N, C-alpha and C positions, 0 to 999 in steps of 0.2 A: 596197722592195719592195710594195704590200700583200696579203697572203696575203687569199687563193682561200680560203671560206666552201663549206662541202655543206651542201645543205639535206639535213636530215633525211629519212631514206626512206619509204615508205609505213610498211613494218611497224614502225617507229620510233614513228611516232604512232599506231598502232592500240596498243600494247601499252600508251604512256601514258595512252590513252583507257581501256582496260581498266580498268590501275591506279585510275584517279579513276572510276571506272565501280563496281567494291568497294571502296574505300573509302569510299564514298556508301553501299553497301548497310548499309556494316558502322558504323559512323556513326547510320545510320538502326534498326539494328536496338539498338545499345546505346540510342536515344532513347525506343527502346520500351521497352525490358525498365527503366530511368529515371519513365518514365510508369507503369508497372503497380506498379512495388516502393509506388513514391508511393501507387499508387491503395489496393495494400492497409495502407498505414501507415495513411493514412486511414481507411479503414474500419475500422481495430482500434483507431485511437482512439476511433473513434464512437462505436462499440459498448463499448466501457470504458465511455463518459462515459456512456452508457446505464443499464451498469451500477451505477453507481454512484448511491446514493442523490438523485433531485432537493432533498430539502431536510433536516434538522435538525433533529429534535423538540426543544424548547422551553417547557420547564416553570419553575415559580413557584422561587426558589431555586438554579435549575441554567442555564446557558448549556453550548452547545455549539456548538465551531466543528472541521472542517475544513479544508486541503492536501493536496492531491495533485499532485505534478510527475515524467510523463511519463517513460521511460530516453529519456539520452543519447542511446542510438545507435539510429538508424533504423529499423532493425524490428526490434528489440530492447522490442518493447510485451509487459508482465509486465502476470502481476495481482495485486495488489495493491488492497486492498480494506475499504474501512467503513464500518464505517454505527450506526446510532443510532434506537432505537424503544418507545414507550412498552409498557409488557407490561400484561397485566390487571388485577395488581396493585394497578397506577395506580407504580408502579418507573421507571426506564430500563434499558435495552438498550442496553450498547455493546460492540461488535466491534470488529476489529482483525486481518486475516491479509495473508497472502501463497504463493499460487499458485507452482507449481514451474512454470516453462520460461516462455519470453519469447514465445507465438507466439496466432495470435487461438484457435486450443485453449485456451491455460490463460487467455483472456478470458471463451471460453462457462463450463470449470469454478467461475471465481470466481465467477460466477452461480449456476450452481447452490450452490456453497457459502452462498451471502450467503442465498437463500429458504430455501435448508430450518435454517439454522440460525434464522432469522425463523419458521418453521412448529415448529419445537422445540421454542421459547420458549415456547408457546402451552399447555401440556401442564403442563411448568415454567419453574418457576424460578431452579432451582439451578445456574447454572455449571458444571457440571465436568458435571452431569446434563446439560446442553444440549450437550457439546462431547461427551460421552462417546457419544450419540444420532448426531451427526453422523459419528465415528467408522465405527460401524457402515453408519447408513446409504451411504455415503458409497461404503462397500466392498463389500459389496449393491446396486447400481446398478456394478458391475465399473469402475471408473474406475481409471484405467494412472496417476495422479498423484497427489500430495499435497502437503498446505496446510498450514502454523501457524496459529496461531489465539489471540489475548485479550479474551475473553472477561466483561463485569463485567457484575454488578447494583447499581445503586445507586438511594436513597431517599431523596432529598433532603428531604425530610421530615423524617426520622428520624432518617439521617446514616448508614445503615446499607449497608454497603459488603461486596459478594464476588464475586470472581476467579480466574477458572483460567485456563489455559496450556495448550496447547498444539505445542512446540516453536516458541513465540515470543519474540521479542521481551522482557523487563520492561517493567513498568511504570516511569515515572517522574510521585515525586509532586514539591509544594510547599504550605509552609503562607501560612498568614497572617503568621505569626507571626516567618515566615524561611528558618524548615529545610527542604529539601528531598531526595530520596533516591531513592531507585532497589528496588521492588518485586521484592528477590529470594525469589519464592515460588518452592515445590517445582511446576516444571511438569510432565506428559505429554508422549508423547511425539508428534509431527507427524497431520498428518486422514491419516485414509488409507491406512497405512502395516498397520497391525494388530488385527484386530479384538478384543473385550469390555476393550480399554482401560478405567483408572478415569483422573477426571482428579481431583487432589487441588485443593480451594477453602479460598482468604482468607480470612479475614474480621472487618471491623474495623468499628467504628462513629466516623465523624467526625463530631465535634462542631465547630470549628473551621470556618471557612472556609478554600480549598484549591484546589488545579489538579491535576489527572489528566489524565495523554498518554502518549496510545497512537502505537507509532510503529511502522513496519517495520523491515526492517535495512537497507533505502538509505537510511536518513537517519541512522546510527552509525555503519558500519560501510564499509569500504576497503580500497582497494590503502597510503593516508595514514594512517588512525586502523586502529588498534584498538578493538574493542566497547566496552570500558570504558574507554576515552578517549571515544567520540563518547556514549556517556550520561551520563559527566561534563559534557559542556559543555552537553547540552539540560537539565539538572539546572542545570549555573548559570545557562542563558536561563530554564525556566520560575522558579525564584527569585526570578531579579531584574525580568522581565516580569512580575512577580504582580498587579502594579494594570494593567493592559496591557485593553486590551481582548481577552477570548479570539482573536480569531478573526487580529489581528497578534500575538499569541502566537504560534497554531500557521501563521501564515507568515516569522518568525523564526527558531519550530524546524526548518522543514524546507527550510528555509536551508546548517543542518549541514550534509545532505549535498554544498554548495561546497566544503569543507572535508577530505572525506574521501576524495575520488577517487573516490570508486561509479561507476559511468554508471548503473545501477539504478534504479529505480523508487522512489517516497521516498515514503509517506503519512504522515501527522500530523492523528491526533484530538484535542482540549483540551476538554474537559469543567470547566468550572468552577462550585464551587455556594458558595454563602452562610455555612452551617452555619445550624447547629439553636437555638435556647437553651436553655445547659443546661438547666431543669428537664423538656426532653421528653424 
């Protein structure tokens, strides 16, 4: 005997329709949030690109190249930055830094730090004084964030190098004779923490050809790597790739971030110098 099916009641149909309408609204709301978040990320990344220098200087005997990769976590757009510019005495100022936080405010603060350091490098070419003045300026502005930074002054004609750090990752170097290392100088605290800070300066004279590599912690430190391991890997790459184009070397170094398991921003700046005659 064939079973006779009872058609659904009007109330059951109404409930099903209401459920479908509610699900449709939830889907529309989720899509709107996705579009909004995507717009936020695109805006933050566009602002970040605008804050970085559009071009790097080229001086006789010196080539500078940089690479930057954004955070791998959607909305976590950070404040990593780099800069290079010719100073009043003909030398070049080179800087790299990292601002606390991962949002649009961090990017805006990064722009303030980079602009301030350019302005402060006019009256003085001493890296320690530049960092000290930048620190006091940021505190006077009432900023509630801090930034790490490595700033150096280099004269490719004389080979004179002076550099100072504010809580930042050490610089990596390599020379044409196959030597390489990590510049473990005595740095000072991050910028924007405490007023009146002093930043020690290391001074060297580079006679032979070589490379200086500045980077942010997103390149060398993460869940899979201790910072010492990351810096050692960068030193190996810089030494092995000494004859490469600086732009290719920067691209190779920034990929170290893939080994560390870090999802932070990563920035690398390479300064390749030709060296000077021994008689100069």
